[in-house]
C-alpha positions in Angstrom: 0.0 0.0 0.0 1.0 3.6 -0.4 1.4 5.5 2.9 -0.6 8.7 3.2 1.3 11.7 4.6 -0.2 12.7 7.9 -1.8 16.1 8.2 0.7 17.0 11.0 3.6 16.5 8.7 2.2 18.9 6.1 1.5 21.4 8.9 5.1 21.1 10.2 6.4 21.9 6.7 4.3 25.1 6.6 5.2 26.2 10.2 8.8 25.1 10.4 10.0 25.6 6.8 10.2 29.5 7.0 12.0 29.2 10.4 14.6 26.8 8.9 15.1 29.2 6.0 15.6 32.1 8.4 18.1 30.1 10.4 20.1 29.1 7.4 20.2 32.8 6.3 22.4 33.4 9.4 25.2 31.3 7.9 28.1 32.7 5.8 27.3 33.0 2.1 29.5 30.0 1.0 28.2 27.7 3.7 24.6 28.9 3.2 24.6 28.0 -0.4 25.5 24.3 0.3 23.1 24.0 3.2 20.2 25.6 1.2 20.9 23.2 -1.7 20.9 20.2 0.6 17.8 21.3 2.5 15.9 22.0 -0.8 15.2 25.6 0.2 15.0 26.4 -3.5 11.9 24.2 -3.7 13.7 21.4 -5.4 13.9 18.7 -2.8 12.9 19.3 0.8 12.7 16.4 3.2 9.6 14.8 4.7 9.6 17.0 7.9 8.9 14.0 10.1 11.1 15.0 13.0 9.8 18.6 13.0 6.2 17.2 13.0 7.1 15.1 16.0 8.7 18.0 17.9 5.6 20.2 17.3 3.4 17.3 18.5 5.4 16.9 21.7 4.9 20.6 22.5 1.1 20.0 22.0 1.3 17.0 24.3 2.4 19.3 27.0 -0.5 21.6 26.4 1.4 24.3 24.5 0.5 25.7 21.0 2.5 24.2 18.1 4.3 27.5 17.4 6.0 27.3 20.8 7.6 24.1 19.5 9.1 25.7 16.4 12.6 26.4 17.8 12.9 22.8 19.0 11.6 21.5 15.7 14.1 23.6 13.7 17.0 22.4 15.9 16.1 18.7 15.4 15.7 19.1 11.7 19.1 20.9 11.4 20.8 18.1 13.3 19.1 15.5 11.2 20.4 17.2 8.0 23.9 17.6 9.6 24.0 13.8 9.8 22.7 13.3 6.3 25.3 15.6 4.8 28.1 13.7 6.5 26.5 10.2 5.9 26.3 10.8 2.2 30.0 11.5 2.1 30.9 8.5 4.3 28.7 6.2 2.3 29.7 7.6 -1.1 26.0 8.2 -1.9 25.6 10.3 -5.0 21.8 10.7 -4.9 19.3 11.8 -2.2 15.7 12.9 -2.5 15.9 12.1 -6.3 18.8 14.5 -7.0 22.6 14.7 -6.7 23.9 14.8 -3.1 25.5 18.0 -1.9 29.0 16.8 -1.8 28.8 15.7 -5.5 27.7 19.3 -6.4 29.7 21.5 -4.1 32.6 19.2 -3.0 33.4 17.1 0.0 35.0 19.9 2.1 32.1 22.3 1.5 29.5 19.6 2.4 31.4 18.8 5.7 31.5 22.4 6.6 27.8 22.8 5.9 27.0 19.9 8.1 29.1 21.3 10.9 27.4 24.7 10.6 23.9 23.1 10.8 25.0 21.3 14.0 26.3 24.5 15.6 23.2 26.5 14.5 20.8 24.0 16.0 22.4 24.4 19.5 22.5 28.2 19.1 18.8 28.3 18.4 17.9 26.3 21.5 20.3 28.3 23.7 18.8 31.6 22.7 16.2 30.6 25.3 18.2 31.2 28.5 15.6 29.7 30.8 16.1 26.3 32.3 14.0 24.6 29.6 16.2 26.0 26.8 19.3 24.5 28.5 17.6 21.1 29.0 16.4 21.0 25.4 20.0 21.7 24.3 21.3 19.0 26.5 18.7 16.5 25.2 19.8 17.4 21.6 23.5 17.0 22.5 23.0 13.6 24.1 21.1 12.4 21.0 23.9 13.7 18.8 26.6 11.8 20.8 24.5 8.6 20.4 24.0 9.3 16.7 27.8 9.7 16.2 28.4 6.5 18.3 25.9 4.6 16.1 27.5 5.9 12.9 30.9 4.9 14.2 29.7 1.4 14.9 28.1 1.2 11.4 31.5 2.1 9.8 33.3 -0.4 12.0 30.9 -3.2 11.0 32.0 -2.8 7.4 35.4 -4.2 8.4 33.9 -7.2 10.4 32.4 -10.5 9.5 31.2 -11.4 13.0 28.5 -8.7 13.6 25.5 -10.1 15.6 21.9 -8.9 15.8 22.0 -7.5 19.4 24.9 -5.1 18.6 23.3 -4.3 15.2 20.1 -3.3 17.0 22.2 -1.2 19.4 23.8 0.5 16.5 20.4 1.3 14.9 19.1 2.5 18.3 22.0 5.0 18.5 22.2 6.0 14.8 18.5 6.5 14.2 16.3 6.0 17.2 18.1 8.3 19.5 17.4 11.4 17.4 13.8 10.2 16.9 13.4 9.9 20.6 14.7 13.4 21.0 12.3 14.7 18.3 9.4 13.2 20.2 10.3 14.8 23.5 12.3 18.0 22.8 9.2 20.1 22.1 7.7 19.1 25.5 11.0 19.7 27.3 11.4 23.1 25.6 8.0 24.2 27.0 8.7 22.9 30.5 6.7 19.7 30.5 7.0 17.3 33.5 9.7 14.6 33.3 7.1 11.8 33.1 5.6 13.1 29.9 9.0 13.7 28.3 10.2 10.2 29.2 7.0 8.6 27.8 7.4 10.5 24.6 11.1 9.6 24.3 10.2 5.9 24.8 7.7 6.2 22.0 10.3 7.8 19.8 12.9 5.2 20.6 10.7 2.3 19.5 9.3 4.2 16.5 12.8 5.1 15.5 13.9 1.5 15.5 10.8 0.5 13.5 11.7 3.3 11.1 15.3 2.0 10.7 14.2 -1.6 10.2 11.8 -0.4 7.5 14.6 1.8 6.0 16.9 -1.2 5.9 14.3 -3.2 4.0 13.9 -0.3 1.5 17.7 -0.3 1.1 17.5 -3.8 -0.4 14.0 -4.1 -1.9 12.9 -0.5 -2.2 12.0 1.1 -5.5 14.2 4.1 -6.4 11.1 6.3 -6.8 10.4 5.7 -3.1 13.9 5.7 -1.6 15.5 8.4 -3.8 18.5 6.1 -4.1 19.6 3.4 -6.6 18.0 0.0 -6.2 19.7 -2.4 -3.8 22.1 0.4 -2.8 22.8 -1.1 0.7 23.8 -4.5 -0.8 26.0 -2.7 -3.4 27.8 -1.1 -0.5 27.9 -4.4 1.4 26.3 -2.7 4.4 25.7 -4.8 7.5 22.1 -3.7 7.7 19.6 -5.5 9.9 18.1 -7.8 7.3 21.6 -8.8 6.1 22.8 -9.5 9.7 19.7 -11.4 10.5 20.3 -13.5 7.3 24.0 -14.0 8.0 23.4 -15.2 11.5 20.6 -17.6 10.6 22.9 -20.6 10.3 21.2 -21.7 7.1 22.7 -22.8 3.8 21.5 -19.5 2.3 23.5 -17.7 5.0 26.7 -19.5 4.1 26.2 -18.7 0.4 25.4 -15.0 1.2 28.5 -14.7 3.4 30.7 -16.0 0.6 29.2 -13.6 -1.9 29.6 -10.6 0.3 33.2 -11.6 1.3 34.5 -11.0 -2.2 36.7 -8.0 -3.0 35.2 -7.4 -6.5 32.3 -4.9 -6.9 28.9 -6.7 -7.1 27.3 -6.6 -10.5 23.5 -6.6 -11.0 23.3 -10.4 -11.2 25.2 -10.6 -7.9 22.9 -8.0 -6.3 19.8 -9.9 -7.3 21.3 -13.1 -6.0 22.3 -11.4 -2.7 18.7 -10.0 -2.2 17.3 -13.5 -2.9 19.7 -15.1 -0.4 18.8 -12.6 2.4 15.2 -13.4 1.9 15.8 -17.2 1.8 17.8 -17.0 5.0 14.9 -15.3 6.7 16.4 -11.8 6.9 13.3 -10.1 5.4 10.8 -11.9 7.6 12.8 -11.2 10.7 13.1 -7.5 9.9 9.4 -7.2 9.1 8.4 -9.0 12.4 10.8 -6.9 14.4 9.5 -3.7 12.9 6.0 -4.7 13.8 7.1 -5.5 17.4 8.8 -2.1 17.8 5.7 -0.4 16.4 3.6 -2.2 18.9 5.9 -1.1 21.7 5.8 2.5 20.5 2.0 2.4 20.6 2.1 0.9 24.1 4.2 3.9 25.2 1.5 6.2 23.8 -1.2 4.4 25.7 0.7 4.6 29.0 1.5 8.4 28.6 -0.9 11.0 29.6 -1.6 13.4 26.7 -4.6 14.8 24.7 -6.3 12.0 22.7 -5.9 13.9 19.4 -2.2 14.3 20.0 -1.9 10.6 20.8 -3.7 9.8 17.6 -1.4 12.0 15.5 1.7 10.4 17.0 0.3 7.0 16.2 -0.5 8.1 12.6 3.1 9.3 12.0 4.5 6.0 13.4 2.3 4.0 11.0 3.3 6.3 8.2 7.0 5.8 8.6 6.7 2.0 8.7 4.3 1.7 5.8 6.4 3.0 3.0 5.9 1.2 -0.3 8.5 -1.3 -1.6 
């Protein structure tokens, strides 16, 4: 099925988009040009605004109006794009959001600087609020960035190893993706002074939803259509990434796992026939089934966090709708 974009995501684009553009205008001209290109501020390729939508919702969960969550939403989206700018370089990705990545257009150095600038700008925006909640929001964001970097470091290290297991792969995904999602789901509430219990419940929801998102994203990295992913088909297999479906398959102790390990261990680039064979072997070894089941389990855990956390019913329903949206993307 084709996922329908929740209304809250569209609202976030309208509310947060101008604030992101205003923030990027504060950068130096050279850096601003790269950041604006990557963010699609020229109207040519903006992101989905999932994390800003979640940040605005978390402010509403605390009883505040959505506009009070805008600084937190902007900060989270800037950090997310800092990570994407750097990830594209580290992974050698040449396409994102159906167009050339920033480093291929402006150069590696310029893209690194733009990412660094977005990270610094995100903290600056939060710390403009000198009250305690501004400081706590900034610390929440910093903690998620440290986990994001740890997860990315583990992801890089996995490329050099043949003994990666599922628990450590899930930990890596929890750091690389779910930590920032947990931050997005709670930072708006933190920034408006919500009680700790609400912030923790929202963060728990975000952590589980973030893992479900990464599990879905890993499936898209193998079986996703380019028109959905914005990347070449079977991109993760081509890069021999130790994604969750691949690790689930490799550790299944099946004949297909042994054949897959031999195929991925080769030094030569994988051709299209190899990639098709690898995708088939991941599926035969149970990697796709395991990933789909784990994504469903994480989504159920996220929904349970929503049920157990006190918030307005309409806000709870919108959180649930976004969680379903990010795990229902078409193959």
